[in-house]
N, C-alpha and C positions, 0 to 999 in steps of 0.2 A: 133274233138273227144269230146264226152260229157259223163259225169259220173253222176250217180244218187245215192245220199246218203239218207238214212232214219234213223231218230232217233226216235224210238218208246218207249214212256214212259208210266208210270202209270196214268198220267194226260193229256198228250198231245202227239201228234205225228207230227213231222216235216219232210218234204222231200225237197230236193234241187237238182237242176241240175246245174253243173258247167262245164267249160272247164277244160282241164288238168292243166291250169295255174291258176285256181281258180276264174275265172270270173263267177259270178252267172247269170244264164240264166232264172231260174224260182225257186220259192219257195212257199210252201203251208203248211197249218196247219190244222189238225183235232183233234178230241178228242183222248182219250186213246185207245191203241190197245194191251194192255197186255193180252195175252190169258188166264191168270189165273184169270182175273177179268172182262173180256169183253166176252159176248157170241160170238161164232165164226161167226155167220151170221152178227152180228153188226160190228165185226172187219173187215170182208170182205167188207162190204158196206163203211166203213170209208176209207179203203185202196183204193177202187175204186174212191171215191170222191177226195181223196188226189191226185191220179195219173191223174185223169181227169183234175184237176186244173193245174197241171204241164204241161200237153200237150196243154191246152188252152193258157197258158202264153207263152210257148216257141215255139209253132207251130212245135214241134218235134213229132216223133213217137218212139216207143220202139226200132225199128231197128237202130235209130240214137245213141242209148246208147251203150257204150262199156262194162261197168260193172255196176252192181247194188250191193250196200252193205247196208244191213239193220242191225242196232244195236238195238236190241229189249229187253225190260224188260220182264222177265218171260220166257226166252228161254235158260236157262243154260244147260239143258239136251240135249243130242244129238238128241233124238227123237223129242223134241219140236222144235229144230232148223230145222230139216228135214221137219216137218209138216208146219212150217212157210214158208219155201222155196217153198213147193208145192203150198201153198195158193197164194203166190206172183207170182209164175210162171203161174198159171191159169189166174190170173187177168191181167198179162202181156202177154197174148196170147201165152203161151208156151215158153217164153224167158228163156234161160238156164244160162246165165252168172250172176247168183244171189248167193250172199253169205250172210249168216245170222249168227249173233253172239250176245253175251250178249251186252247190251247197254253200259256197262262199257268200252268196247273196243273203242266205238266212243268217249266217254269222254276222254279216255286216249290219243287217237290219235289227239284230238283237241289241245293237249299240246305238245306231243312228235313227231308229224308228222310221225307216223309209227315206230318210234324207240322204243326199250325196255324201260320199266319204270313201274311206279305204278300210279294208279289214286285213290285218296281218294274222294269218292262221299259222301257228307254230305248234304242231302236235307231233305225231309220229312223222308226218311229212310237213311241208310248208308251202304256202302260196301267198302272194301279195295281190289283192284283188280290189278293184274300185269301181264305183259308179259316179260319174260326174253330174253336173247340174243339167246337162242335156240328156241325161238318161243313158249315156253311152257307157258300155262296160269295158274295162281294161284289166290286164293282169301282167304280173312279172313273176316268173318262176312257176313252181307247181308242176314241173314236167317229169317228175319222178326221181327217185333217189339215184338212178344211174346217171342222170344229167345234171341236176342241181339240188334244190331243197336245202340251201343254207338256212341256218336258223331253226332247223327241225330237230326233233328228238333223235332221229337217225343220224344226222350230221354231227350232233354233239356226242352221241354215243360212239360213233366211228372215230372221232377225234380222241376220245378217251382211250380206245383200244390202240390207236396209232401211237399215242404218247407212252403208253405202258410198254408196248413192244419195242419202241425206239430206245427206251431206257435199257431194256434187256439186251438189244443188239449192241448197244454202246458200252455194255457192262457197267452201267452206272448203278447207284443205289436204287433199289425198287421204289417207285413213286407211291404216294398214298393212293392214287387212282388204281395202280396195279394191285395194291393190297385189297382195295374194295372190290375189284373185279374178281380176284381169286375167291374172296369171301362170297360174292354173289353166285359164282358157279360151283362153290364147294370143292375147289381144287387147291393144290399146293404149289403147282408150277404153271407159269403162264402158257407154255406150249400145250398144256392139257386143256386150255380154254378153247382152242381152235375147233375141235369137233362140236362143242356146244354152239358155236357161232354158225359154222358152215352147214351143219346138219339140222339146224332149227327148222321147225315146221314153217315158220315165217321169219326169214332172216332179217327183214327190215324191222319188224316189230321187236325181235330179240335185241338187235343192236340199239334201237331207240330206247328200250327199257333201261339201258345203261346211263342215259342222260341224268337220271336222278342221282347216280353216284357222283357225277361231276358237281352237281349242286351240293351234295353232302360234303364233298371234299372242299368246295369253296367256302362252306360254312366254317371249316377248320383252317381257313386262310391258306389253302394249298395254292402255290403260285401257278402251277400248271393248270389246275382247274379254273382258276380265275382268268388265266390267259385264254383258255378255250371259250369261256363265256363271253369275254370281251370281244374276241374275234367274231363270234357268232352274232353278237349284238351289233357290231359294225356292219356285217353283211345284211342283217335285217334292215338297218337304217338305210343302207345303200339301195336296197330293193324298193323301199317306200319312196325314197327320193326319186328314183328312176321312174316310178309310176306317176308321181306328181308331175315330173317334167314332161312325160309323154302324154298325160291324159287330162290334167287339170290346167285350164287356160290361164287362170289368174295366178301368176307366180307368187304374189304377195299374200294370197289368202291363207288363213289358218285352216288346215285340212283336218277334219276329224279322222282319227285312226283308231279303229276298234281292235283290241288285242284279244285274240281267241286261241284256244288250244292249251294243252297241258303245260307247255313250257312256261306260260305266263302265270302258272301257279307260283313261280319264283320271279315274278316281275321285279321284286326288290333287288335282284341281282343283275338283271339284264336291261332294265329300262333306261338307266342313266347313260349307258354306252350308246344305245339307240338314239336317245335325245341329243347327245353330243355330236354324233355322226350327222344327224339331220341338220343341226345348227351349223356345222362346218360347211355343209353343202347348200346352205342358204334356204332351207325349207322350214316353214312354220307349221307345226302340227299340234293337235290337242289329243292326247291319248285317252281312250275310253275303255274301262273295264265293264263289260255288260252286266246289267242287273237281271237280265232274263236269259234263258238258254236259246240255242239256235232254233229249237222247235217253236219257241215263242216268236223268234224272228220270222219264221215261215208264216205264222199267223199274221204278223205285221204286214208281210208281203201280200197276203190274201186280202187284208183290209185295204191296202193301197190299191190293189186291182179293182176293188169295189168302190173306190173314191171316198172312203171313210176318213174323216179327220180324227187323228188320235191324240187324246190327252195323255201324254207320256206318264206323268205322275200317277194319274188314276189307273192307267193300264198296269203299271208296275205293281202298284199296291194291290189291286185285285188279283193279279197273276200270282204274286207271292202268297197272299193270304189263302187263296183257294187251293194252291198246291200243297201248302202245309196241312190243309184240312184233308 
Protein backbone atom coordinates (compact mmCIF):
# COMPACT_ATOMS: atom_id res chain seq x y z
CA UNK A 1 0.00 0.00 0.00
CA UNK A 2 1.33 3.42 -0.97
CA UNK A 3 0.43 6.94 0.17
CA UNK A 4 1.13 10.27 -1.49
CA UNK A 5 1.73 13.44 0.51
CA UNK A 6 2.08 16.95 -0.90
CA UNK A 7 3.40 19.98 0.95
CA UNK A 8 2.64 23.03 -1.18
CA UNK A 9 4.20 26.26 -0.02
CA UNK A 10 4.71 29.83 -1.13
CA UNK A 11 8.25 29.15 -2.33
CA UNK A 12 8.39 25.43 -3.11
CA UNK A 13 6.21 22.34 -3.33
CA UNK A 14 7.35 18.88 -2.30
CA UNK A 15 5.63 15.55 -2.89
CA UNK A 16 6.51 12.15 -1.55
CA UNK A 17 5.27 8.57 -1.85
CA UNK A 18 5.80 6.19 1.06
CA UNK A 19 4.59 2.86 2.33
CA UNK A 20 2.29 2.71 5.34
CA UNK A 21 5.39 2.19 7.50
CA UNK A 22 7.20 5.26 6.20
CA UNK A 23 9.60 3.86 3.61
CA UNK A 24 10.12 6.53 0.97
CA UNK A 25 9.56 5.27 -2.57
CA UNK A 26 9.86 8.57 -4.45
CA UNK A 27 10.09 12.28 -3.79
CA UNK A 28 10.04 15.34 -6.03
CA UNK A 29 10.27 19.12 -5.77
CA UNK A 30 8.93 22.02 -7.86
CA UNK A 31 8.35 25.73 -7.36
CA UNK A 32 5.48 27.42 -5.49
CA UNK A 33 1.87 26.34 -6.01
CA UNK A 34 0.08 28.84 -3.76
CA UNK A 35 -3.08 29.74 -5.74
CA UNK A 36 -2.99 33.27 -4.35
CA UNK A 37 0.38 34.04 -5.90
CA UNK A 38 0.74 31.61 -8.82
CA UNK A 39 -1.42 31.71 -11.99
CA UNK A 40 -3.64 28.64 -12.22
CA UNK A 41 -2.16 27.36 -15.48
CA UNK A 42 1.37 27.67 -14.06
CA UNK A 43 0.24 25.87 -10.91
CA UNK A 44 -1.29 23.02 -12.93
CA UNK A 45 1.89 22.61 -14.96
CA UNK A 46 3.99 22.45 -11.82
CA UNK A 47 1.74 19.82 -10.29
CA UNK A 48 1.92 17.80 -13.49
CA UNK A 49 5.72 17.96 -13.49
CA UNK A 50 5.78 17.05 -9.78
CA UNK A 51 3.62 13.96 -10.25
CA UNK A 52 5.35 12.87 -13.45
CA UNK A 53 8.63 12.80 -11.55
CA UNK A 54 7.07 10.67 -8.80
CA UNK A 55 5.73 8.13 -11.29
CA UNK A 56 9.09 8.04 -13.07
CA UNK A 57 11.00 7.35 -9.84
CA UNK A 58 8.58 4.84 -8.37
CA UNK A 59 7.29 2.99 -11.46
CA UNK A 60 3.86 3.32 -9.85
CA UNK A 61 0.55 4.58 -11.22
CA UNK A 62 -2.20 6.51 -9.50
CA UNK A 63 -4.22 3.32 -8.98
CA UNK A 64 -1.40 2.05 -6.74
CA UNK A 65 -2.02 4.94 -4.32
CA UNK A 66 -4.46 4.45 -1.43
CA UNK A 67 -4.80 8.10 -0.33
CA UNK A 68 -3.50 11.50 -1.42
CA UNK A 69 -3.23 14.36 1.05
CA UNK A 70 -2.19 17.85 -0.01
CA UNK A 71 -1.35 20.48 2.60
CA UNK A 72 -1.37 23.74 0.66
CA UNK A 73 -0.64 27.35 1.47
CA UNK A 74 -3.37 29.71 0.35
CA UNK A 75 -6.29 27.28 0.72
CA UNK A 76 -7.80 28.16 4.10
CA UNK A 77 -11.31 28.75 2.73
CA UNK A 78 -13.53 25.79 1.88
CA UNK A 79 -14.05 27.01 -1.68
CA UNK A 80 -10.30 27.16 -2.32
CA UNK A 81 -9.83 23.68 -0.85
CA UNK A 82 -12.52 22.30 -3.17
CA UNK A 83 -11.01 24.02 -6.19
CA UNK A 84 -7.56 22.61 -5.39
CA UNK A 85 -9.05 19.13 -5.01
CA UNK A 86 -10.69 19.45 -8.44
CA UNK A 87 -7.41 20.51 -10.03
CA UNK A 88 -5.52 17.58 -8.49
CA UNK A 89 -8.27 15.14 -9.43
CA UNK A 90 -8.08 16.15 -13.10
CA UNK A 91 -4.28 15.83 -13.13
CA UNK A 92 -4.61 12.45 -11.39
CA UNK A 93 -6.99 11.12 -14.06
CA UNK A 94 -10.18 11.42 -12.02
CA UNK A 95 -8.75 9.94 -8.82
CA UNK A 96 -11.10 10.61 -5.89
CA UNK A 97 -9.28 9.75 -2.65
CA UNK A 98 -7.82 13.24 -2.35
CA UNK A 99 -7.90 15.47 0.72
CA UNK A 100 -6.79 19.11 0.73
CA UNK A 101 -6.14 21.28 3.77
CA UNK A 102 -4.04 24.17 5.00
CA UNK A 103 -0.30 23.46 4.90
CA UNK A 104 -0.17 24.12 8.64
CA UNK A 105 -1.82 20.71 9.10
CA UNK A 106 1.09 18.92 7.44
CA UNK A 107 3.56 20.87 9.58
CA UNK A 108 1.56 19.95 12.70
CA UNK A 109 1.40 16.25 11.87
CA UNK A 110 5.13 16.13 11.16
CA UNK A 111 5.50 16.52 14.92
CA UNK A 112 2.32 15.04 16.45
CA UNK A 113 1.77 12.18 13.97
CA UNK A 114 -1.90 12.98 13.63
CA UNK A 115 -2.58 13.69 17.28
CA UNK A 116 -4.13 16.97 18.54
CA UNK A 117 -1.81 19.89 19.16
CA UNK A 118 -0.56 23.23 17.93
CA UNK A 119 1.99 24.12 15.30
CA UNK A 120 3.84 27.41 15.42
CA UNK A 121 5.14 28.16 11.96
CA UNK A 122 7.72 30.93 11.91
CA UNK A 123 9.39 31.23 8.55
CA UNK A 124 9.15 34.13 6.12
CA UNK A 125 5.65 34.56 7.55
CA UNK A 126 4.04 33.08 10.65
CA UNK A 127 0.86 31.40 11.85
CA UNK A 128 -0.26 29.63 15.02
CA UNK A 129 -2.51 26.73 14.06
CA UNK A 130 -4.08 23.91 16.04
CA UNK A 131 -6.32 20.86 15.92
CA UNK A 132 -8.02 19.91 19.18
CA UNK A 133 -9.24 16.54 20.48
CA UNK A 134 -12.61 17.04 18.75
CA UNK A 135 -10.90 17.50 15.39
CA UNK A 136 -11.75 21.21 15.31
CA UNK A 137 -9.24 23.47 13.59
CA UNK A 138 -8.29 26.90 14.91
CA UNK A 139 -5.75 29.59 14.19
CA UNK A 140 -4.24 32.81 15.45
CA UNK A 141 -2.48 35.10 13.00
CA UNK A 142 -1.20 34.21 9.58
CA UNK A 143 -3.17 37.04 8.00
CA UNK A 144 -0.24 38.42 6.02
CA UNK A 145 2.61 40.80 6.73
CA UNK A 146 0.48 43.93 6.35
CA UNK A 147 -1.72 42.79 9.25
CA UNK A 148 0.31 40.69 11.69
CA UNK A 149 2.82 37.82 11.45
CA UNK A 150 4.72 38.57 14.63
CA UNK A 151 7.47 36.04 15.19
CA UNK A 152 8.13 35.73 11.46
CA UNK A 153 11.33 36.31 9.55
CA UNK A 154 9.67 39.36 8.00
CA UNK A 155 8.81 40.84 11.38
CA UNK A 156 12.31 40.25 12.76
CA UNK A 157 13.93 41.68 9.63
CA UNK A 158 11.67 44.73 9.71
CA UNK A 159 12.57 45.33 13.37
CA UNK A 160 16.25 45.21 12.39
CA UNK A 161 15.74 47.85 9.73
CA UNK A 162 13.74 50.02 12.10
CA UNK A 163 16.44 49.82 14.79
CA UNK A 164 19.19 50.69 12.33
CA UNK A 165 17.36 53.68 10.88
CA UNK A 166 16.25 54.88 14.30
CA UNK A 167 19.91 55.06 15.34
CA UNK A 168 20.60 57.06 12.18
CA UNK A 169 17.72 59.48 12.81
CA UNK A 170 18.82 60.03 16.40
CA UNK A 171 22.44 60.49 15.31
CA UNK A 172 23.60 57.73 17.59
CA UNK A 173 26.59 55.49 17.02
CA UNK A 174 25.71 53.02 14.23
CA UNK A 175 24.43 49.73 15.61
CA UNK A 176 26.01 46.37 14.92
CA UNK A 177 22.79 45.52 13.08
CA UNK A 178 23.29 48.59 10.93
CA UNK A 179 26.79 47.44 10.05
CA UNK A 180 25.53 43.97 9.14
CA UNK A 181 22.75 45.45 6.99
CA UNK A 182 25.23 47.61 5.07
CA UNK A 183 27.46 44.60 4.56
CA UNK A 184 24.49 42.51 3.40
CA UNK A 185 23.52 45.03 0.71
CA UNK A 186 27.13 46.01 -0.15
CA UNK A 187 26.50 49.66 0.67
CA UNK A 188 28.36 52.26 2.75
CA UNK A 189 25.45 54.45 3.89
CA UNK A 190 22.09 53.33 5.28
CA UNK A 191 19.97 55.53 2.98
CA UNK A 192 21.48 53.63 0.04
CA UNK A 193 19.80 50.47 1.40
CA UNK A 194 16.30 51.85 0.70
CA UNK A 195 16.18 51.00 -3.03
CA UNK A 196 17.30 47.44 -2.27
CA UNK A 197 14.32 47.03 0.05
CA UNK A 198 11.52 48.83 -1.77
CA UNK A 199 12.53 47.74 -5.29
CA UNK A 200 13.08 44.08 -4.41
CA UNK A 201 11.30 41.50 -6.56
CA UNK A 202 9.67 40.20 -3.38
CA UNK A 203 9.85 42.78 -0.58
CA UNK A 204 8.57 40.36 2.06
CA UNK A 205 11.22 37.75 1.28
CA UNK A 206 13.95 40.40 1.06
CA UNK A 207 13.15 41.81 4.49
CA UNK A 208 12.73 38.34 6.00
CA UNK A 209 16.23 37.43 4.83
CA UNK A 210 17.57 40.06 7.25
CA UNK A 211 16.39 38.00 10.23
CA UNK A 212 19.57 35.94 10.06
CA UNK A 213 21.54 39.14 10.67
CA UNK A 214 19.64 39.62 13.92
CA UNK A 215 20.63 36.15 15.11
CA UNK A 216 24.20 36.80 13.98
CA UNK A 217 24.28 40.00 16.03
CA UNK A 218 22.70 38.23 19.00
CA UNK A 219 25.53 35.69 18.90
CA UNK A 220 27.83 38.66 19.51
CA UNK A 221 25.67 39.72 22.48
CA UNK A 222 24.30 42.77 20.72
CA UNK A 223 21.67 44.20 23.07
CA UNK A 224 19.39 45.52 20.32
CA UNK A 225 19.36 42.17 18.51
CA UNK A 226 18.72 40.31 21.75
CA UNK A 227 15.85 42.70 22.54
CA UNK A 228 14.27 42.11 19.10
CA UNK A 229 14.43 38.34 19.56
CA UNK A 230 12.99 38.59 23.06
CA UNK A 231 10.07 40.74 21.89
CA UNK A 232 9.32 38.38 19.01
CA UNK A 233 9.53 35.36 21.32
CA UNK A 234 7.01 37.01 23.64
CA UNK A 235 4.64 37.59 20.73
CA UNK A 236 4.89 33.95 19.67
CA UNK A 237 4.19 32.86 23.24
CA UNK A 238 1.13 35.12 23.39
CA UNK A 239 -0.21 33.72 20.10
CA UNK A 240 0.15 30.16 21.33
CA UNK A 241 -1.52 31.05 24.65
CA UNK A 242 -4.38 32.75 22.84
CA UNK A 243 -5.02 29.69 20.69
CA UNK A 244 -4.95 27.41 23.74
CA UNK A 245 -7.51 29.64 25.49
CA UNK A 246 -9.75 29.82 22.44
CA UNK A 247 -9.51 26.28 21.19
CA UNK A 248 -8.40 23.77 23.81
CA UNK A 249 -11.03 23.02 26.45
CA UNK A 250 -8.86 21.55 29.18
CA UNK A 251 -6.91 24.52 30.48
CA UNK A 252 -4.62 22.36 32.61
CA UNK A 253 -3.57 19.96 29.88
CA UNK A 254 -0.04 19.98 28.49
CA UNK A 255 -0.45 20.94 24.84
CA UNK A 256 2.08 19.70 22.27
CA UNK A 257 3.48 22.62 20.27
CA UNK A 258 5.36 21.78 17.08
CA UNK A 259 7.98 24.36 16.07
CA UNK A 260 8.30 24.67 12.31
CA UNK A 261 9.98 27.15 9.99
CA UNK A 262 13.41 28.65 9.52
CA UNK A 263 13.29 30.91 12.58
CA UNK A 264 13.47 27.80 14.76
CA UNK A 265 16.83 26.92 13.29
CA UNK A 266 17.86 29.24 16.13
CA UNK A 267 15.49 27.79 18.69
CA UNK A 268 18.34 28.13 21.19
CA UNK A 269 17.86 31.91 21.15
CA UNK A 270 14.08 32.18 21.13
CA UNK A 271 12.53 29.18 22.91
CA UNK A 272 13.29 30.32 26.47
CA UNK A 273 11.37 33.59 26.04
CA UNK A 274 8.44 31.72 24.49
CA UNK A 275 8.41 29.27 27.40
CA UNK A 276 8.58 32.03 30.01
CA UNK A 277 5.72 33.94 28.35
CA UNK A 278 3.52 30.85 28.27
CA UNK A 279 4.32 30.06 31.91
CA UNK A 280 3.38 33.60 32.96
CA UNK A 281 0.09 33.20 31.08
CA UNK A 282 -0.61 29.90 32.86
CA UNK A 283 -0.26 27.62 29.83
CA UNK A 284 1.49 24.27 29.90
CA UNK A 285 3.10 23.16 26.66
CA UNK A 286 5.57 20.62 25.37
CA UNK A 287 7.71 21.88 22.49
CA UNK A 288 8.45 19.47 19.65
CA UNK A 289 11.11 19.84 16.97
CA UNK A 290 9.88 17.55 14.16
CA UNK A 291 12.02 14.65 13.03
CA UNK A 292 10.34 14.46 9.63
CA UNK A 293 9.53 17.22 7.15
CA UNK A 294 6.04 18.59 6.34
CA UNK A 295 5.82 16.37 3.25
CA UNK A 296 6.11 13.44 5.64
CA UNK A 297 3.41 15.12 7.71
CA UNK A 298 1.19 15.08 4.63
CA UNK A 299 1.73 11.32 4.38
CA UNK A 300 0.76 11.01 8.06
CA UNK A 301 -2.47 12.89 7.25
CA UNK A 302 -3.12 10.48 4.35
CA UNK A 303 -2.58 7.49 6.65
CA UNK A 304 -4.90 9.06 9.22
CA UNK A 305 -7.59 9.41 6.53
CA UNK A 306 -7.20 5.71 5.81
CA UNK A 307 -7.51 4.79 9.50
CA UNK A 308 -3.97 3.41 9.74
CA UNK A 309 -2.40 3.18 13.19
CA UNK A 310 1.11 4.62 13.03
CA UNK A 311 4.12 3.33 14.92
CA UNK A 312 5.96 6.64 15.28
CA UNK A 313 9.41 5.21 16.01
CA UNK A 314 9.20 2.76 13.11
CA UNK A 315 7.88 5.40 10.71
CA UNK A 316 10.63 7.92 11.59
CA UNK A 317 13.35 5.28 11.30
CA UNK A 318 12.11 4.03 7.92
CA UNK A 319 11.55 7.55 6.62
CA UNK A 320 15.02 8.77 7.53
CA UNK A 321 16.82 5.66 6.32
CA UNK A 322 15.07 5.55 2.96
CA UNK A 323 15.57 9.28 2.37
CA UNK A 324 19.29 8.95 3.00
CA UNK A 325 19.37 6.18 0.46
